[in-house]
NULO-537678 format. One record per residue (C-alpha): x, y, z; residue in three letters. Coordinates in steps of 0.1 Angstrom, whole numbers, padded with zeros to 4 digits, always signed. Layout:
residues N
XYZALA...
This chain:
residues 400
-1949+0222+0778MET-1959+0189+0795THR-1935+0160+0786ALA-1951+0132+0767LEU-1951+0097+0780PRO-1922+0075+0769VAL-1945+0053+0748THR-1957+0083+0728GLU-1922+0096+0723LEU-1910+0062+0712PHE-1939+0059+0686LEU-1932+0095+0674LEU-1896+0085+0668ALA-1907+0054+0649LEU-1929+0076+0627ILE-1899+0097+0618LEU-1877+0066+0613ILE-1900+0050+0588PHE-1919+0079+0571ALA-1891+0104+0565LEU-1866+0082+0544PRO-1895+0065+0526TYR-1909+0098+0516GLY-1876+0111+0504ILE-1869+0079+0485TRP-1903+0076+0469ARG-1911+0113+0462LEU-1875+0121+0452GLY-1872+0090+0430ARG-1836+0085+0443THR-1835+0047+0437ASP-1809+0049+0409TYR-1782+0068+0428TRP-1794+0063+0464ALA-1814+0031+0471PRO-1838+0032+0500LEU-1812+0016+0523VAL-1788+0045+0516VAL-1815+0071+0522VAL-1824+0054+0555GLN-1787+0056+0566ILE-1784+0093+0556LEU-1817+0100+0574THR-1803+0084+0605GLY-1773+0108+0603ILE-1796+0138+0598VAL-1817+0128+0628LEU-1786+0124+0650GLY-1769+0149+0672PRO-1747+0163+0645GLY-1775+0177+0624VAL-1810+0177+0641LEU-1794+0179+0676GLY-1772+0209+0665ALA-1800+0227+0647ALA-1828+0222+0672TRP-1813+0209+0704PRO-1844+0214+0725SER-1866+0193+0701TYR-1839+0167+0698TYR-1835+0164+0736ALA-1873+0163+0741ALA-1878+0135+0715LEU-1847+0114+0720PHE-1847+0110+0757THR-1825+0083+0774PRO-1855+0060+0778GLN-1864+0063+0741VAL-1828+0058+0730ILE-1826+0028+0752GLY-1857+0012+0737ALA-1845+0020+0701LEU-1811+0005+0709ASN-1827-0027+0720GLY-1845-0031+0687ILE-1813-0021+0669ALA-1792-0048+0686TRP-1817-0075+0677TRP-1822-0062+0642ALA-1785-0062+0634VAL-1780-0097+0649MET-1808-0110+0627LEU-1793-0093+0596PHE-1757-0106+0603VAL-1772-0141+0610PHE-1788-0141+0575VAL-1755-0129+0560ALA-1738-0159+0575GLY-1766-0182+0564LEU-1763-0170+0528GLU-1727-0181+0525LEU-1723-0209+0500ASP-1689-0223+0511LEU-1694-0256+0492GLU-1696-0238+0459GLU-1667-0216+0468ALA-1646-0247+0476TRP-1656-0263+0443GLU-1642-0233+0425TRP-1615-0227+0451ARG-1586-0217+0428GLU-1604-0189+0409GLU-1625-0179+0440THR-1595-0179+0463GLY-1574-0158+0439LEU-1601-0133+0432THR-1614-0130+0467ALA-1579-0127+0481GLY-1570-0098+0458LEU-1604-0082+0461ALA-1599-0081+0499LEU-1561-0078+0502GLY-1555-0048+0480VAL-1581-0024+0495PRO-1571-0037+0530LEU-1535-0025+0524LEU-1546+0008+0509LEU-1572+0013+0537GLY-1545+0005+0563ALA-1523+0030+0547GLY-1551+0056+0548ALA-1556+0048+0585GLY-1518+0053+0591TRP-1519+0086+0573LEU-1548+0099+0595LEU-1526+0091+0626LEU-1495+0107+0611GLU-1512+0139+0598LEU-1534+0146+0628GLY-1537+0140+0665ASP-1540+0102+0670PRO-1564+0108+0700ALA-1589+0122+0675SER-1591+0089+0658TRP-1581+0061+0681ILE-1606+0051+0709GLY-1598+0049+0746ALA-1591+0012+0745LYS-1576+0010+0710GLY-1540+0005+0699ARG-1524+0018+0668ASP-1523-0016+0651TRP-1559-0023+0659GLN-1570+0011+0645PHE-1549+0006+0613ILE-1561-0030+0608ALA-1597-0021+0616GLY-1597+0008+0591VAL-1580-0014+0565GLY-1606-0041+0568MET-1634-0016+0568ALA-1622-0004+0534CYS-1621-0040+0521ALA-1656-0051+0532VAL-1682-0062+0508THR-1718-0061+0520ALA-1731-0095+0508LEU-1768-0090+0516PRO-1769-0056+0499ILE-1749-0070+0470LEU-1777-0096+0466ILE-1803-0069+0466LEU-1784-0049+0440PHE-1779-0079+0417MET-1816-0087+0420GLN-1823-0051+0408LYS-1798-0056+0379LEU-1814-0090+0371GLU-1781-0109+0373ILE-1785-0126+0406LEU-1795-0161+0393ARG-1772-0160+0363THR-1738-0178+0362GLY-1721-0143+0363PHE-1740-0134+0394GLY-1732-0166+0411GLN-1695-0161+0405ARG-1697-0127+0422ILE-1715-0142+0451LEU-1687-0168+0455ARG-1661-0140+0457TYR-1681-0120+0482ALA-1689-0151+0503SER-1653-0160+0509LEU-1645-0124+0517ASP-1672-0124+0543ASP-1656-0152+0561VAL-1622-0135+0561LEU-1638-0102+0572ILE-1652-0117+0604TRP-1620-0137+0610ALA-1599-0105+0609VAL-1624-0088+0632LEU-1622-0116+0657ALA-1584-0112+0656LEU-1586-0074+0661ILE-1609-0079+0691LEU-1587-0106+0707LEU-1584-0098+0744ASP-1554-0114+0759TRP-1568-0109+0794GLU-1598-0130+0784ARG-1582-0153+0759VAL-1592-0183+0780GLY-1629-0174+0777ARG-1625-0168+0739GLN-1608-0201+0734ALA-1634-0218+0755GLY-1662-0202+0735TYR-1647-0213+0701LEU-1642-0249+0714VAL-1677-0250+0727ALA-1690-0235+0695PHE-1673-0262+0674ALA-1688-0290+0695ALA-1723-0273+0695ALA-1722-0270+0657VAL-1715-0307+0653TRP-1746-0315+0674LEU-1768-0288+0660LEU-1762-0298+0624ARG-1774-0333+0632ARG-1804-0319+0650LEU-1814-0296+0621PHE-1811-0325+0596ALA-1836-0345+0617ALA-1863-0320+0628ILE-1892-0308+0607PRO-1887-0275+0587PRO-1913-0257+0608ARG-1891-0261+0639ASP-1859-0249+0624ARG-1865-0211+0625TRP-1875-0213+0662TYR-1843-0232+0672ILE-1822-0210+0649ALA-1833-0179+0668LEU-1825-0195+0702VAL-1791-0206+0687TRP-1786-0170+0675LEU-1793-0154+0708ALA-1771-0179+0727ALA-1742-0174+0703ASN-1745-0136+0706GLY-1745-0138+0744TYR-1716-0162+0747LEU-1695-0143+0721ALA-1701-0110+0740ASP-1693-0127+0773TRP-1661-0141+0759SER-1649-0106+0750GLY-1655-0108+0712LEU-1687-0092+0702HIS-1723-0103+0699TYR-1722-0096+0662MET-1693-0120+0657VAL-1714-0146+0674GLY-1744-0138+0652ALA-1724-0143+0621PHE-1709-0176+0633LEU-1744-0187+0642ALA-1756-0182+0606GLY-1724-0195+0589ALA-1727-0228+0609ALA-1761-0236+0593LEU-1770-0246+0557ASP-1793-0224+0537ALA-1810-0254+0522LYS-1825-0263+0556TRP-1846-0231+0554PHE-1850-0226+0516GLY-1836-0197+0495ILE-1870-0181+0490GLU-1878-0182+0528ALA-1844-0167+0536ILE-1850-0139+0510ASP-1884-0131+0526ARG-1869-0132+0561PHE-1840-0108+0550ARG-1865-0085+0533ASP-1887-0084+0564THR-1857-0076+0587VAL-1847-0048+0563LEU-1882-0034+0561LEU-1893-0037+0597ALA-1862-0036+0619PHE-1831-0022+0602MET-1843+0014+0599PRO-1841+0015+0637VAL-1805+0004+0635PHE-1798+0031+0610PHE-1811+0057+0634LEU-1791+0043+0663SER-1761+0045+0640THR-1769+0082+0632GLY-1771+0089+0669LEU-1734+0079+0671ARG-1722+0104+0645THR-1701+0133+0657SER-1686+0164+0641TRP-1664+0172+0672ASP-1632+0175+0651ILE-1650+0197+0626GLY-1671+0188+0596GLY-1644+0196+0571LEU-1619+0172+0587ALA-1645+0144+0588ALA-1653+0149+0551PHE-1616+0151+0542ALA-1610+0118+0561ALA-1640+0102+0545ALA-1627+0112+0510ALA-1593+0097+0518LEU-1609+0065+0529LEU-1633+0064+0500LEU-1604+0067+0476ALA-1586+0038+0493ALA-1618+0017+0490MET-1626+0024+0454VAL-1590+0023+0440VAL-1581-0008+0461GLY-1611-0028+0451LYS-1609-0020+0414LEU-1571-0026+0413ALA-1575-0059+0432GLY-1603-0073+0410VAL-1586-0059+0379GLY-1554-0078+0387LEU-1575-0110+0392ALA-1591-0104+0358GLY-1558-0102+0341LYS-1544-0133+0358LEU-1576-0153+0350LEU-1581-0139+0315ASN-1616-0126+0321TRP-1637-0111+0293LYS-1631-0074+0287LYS-1653-0053+0310GLY-1660-0081+0336GLU-1634-0069+0361ALA-1648-0033+0361TRP-1684-0046+0368VAL-1673-0071+0394ILE-1650-0045+0411GLY-1678-0020+0414TRP-1703-0046+0427LEU-1679-0058+0453LEU-1675-0022+0463GLN-1709-0023+0478THR-1704-0017+0515LYS-1733+0000+0533ALA-1747-0022+0560LEU-1718-0047+0567ILE-1692-0020+0568MET-1715+0001+0591ILE-1720-0030+0613ILE-1682-0036+0613PHE-1674+0000+0624VAL-1701-0001+0650ASN-1683-0031+0666VAL-1650-0011+0665LEU-1668+0018+0681PHE-1685-0003+0708ASP-1651-0017+0717LYS-1636+0018+0718GLN-1610+0011+0691ILE-1621+0041+0671ILE-1635+0074+0682THR-1668+0090+0671SER-1649+0111+0647ALA-1634+0081+0630ALA-1668+0064+0631PHE-1684+0093+0613THR-1657+0094+0586ALA-1660+0057+0579LEU-1698+0059+0579LEU-1697+0087+0552LEU-1672+0067+0531ALA-1694+0036+0533ALA-1725+0056+0521VAL-1704+0072+0493GLY-1691+0039+0480SER-1726+0023+0480THR-1742+0053+0462MET-1716+0049+0434LEU-1723+0012+0428THR-1755+0013+0407ILE-1746+0044+0386PRO-1712+0029+0377MET-1724-0007+0371VAL-1755-0001+0351THR-1739+0013+0319PRO-1709-0010+0322ALA-1732-0041+0325LEU-1751-0029+0294ARG-1719-0027+0274LYS-1708-0061+0287LEU-1741-0078+0276SER-1737-0063+0241GLU-1702-0079+0236ARG
């Protein structure tokens, strides 16, 4: 059979990426237990080497050639930078500071308890199995344990916003409280990631980048306050690309730079509605390509059963840790009965940000493809549980 041109193969891949998950989601009516974003992630795994590649290796190799994968990866890199940029932009640190005592206690416990349990789960994986199966070529034990712990503590702020829109609580006082907790956790997540990625051989570059970043933010904020709104998005994209490049050059990661680029700017300069539309467009038009590129990284080399067992252990650490941390905060702050349960499950939402987080760990060779697969499965599981667990609990809470 004559090989198709690269452009045709690329477009065939795009047809699969967009049509297959949408068809499953719409025809299967999965929205309650598996929102479209979850179906897209699962479809990416199915289209990867572990499923499609294993079942039909010749078709897989014919479609996903190195040139096609390279083109898809380019779109995926930019897509995830845009998404993380919006996550940083959506942070409302001023409101978090205004309610700093309640927010600090809740966010600290919501992050700290699952981090400790997740780190314990990571340590167990190393103790019960061959560490080489889990730790990447350039990773150390402490980096792996801290990385797994933080992955278990992550809350996906942009997906949380989508879920709260679906539940019709986003613009309520209750919803805004939850956003404050998630916003502070987002800052801590990326700070810990930067610490894990700290490269002592390139620490001078990293320090130089952070100093230059601080100076650039001071200038940029004055520029943004002065220029017309129509110019802000263009300059923001240049700022995003430059930060991604310099963060990667310094030895951190381009996604760390993307988050910092968004966090340095104020959402009010762009408008909440415009940011919502931009995020929705990125999710619709670009992020499915990232999900496929994530699926292409999955591996069952250590055996499917071991990967699922590890995922179950990590999922337990995520769920128990988040619910216990938020539950303790609720007792200390005298929340209304049922609030801690709802908040704990909503902050359990992981999906994209955790997947982005573990992609960084995998890129830096801190975790192996087997660990990546287990973490990915756990992230999907935790996100699928959110809406089914929150919906009846929220109904009961509103009746009290």
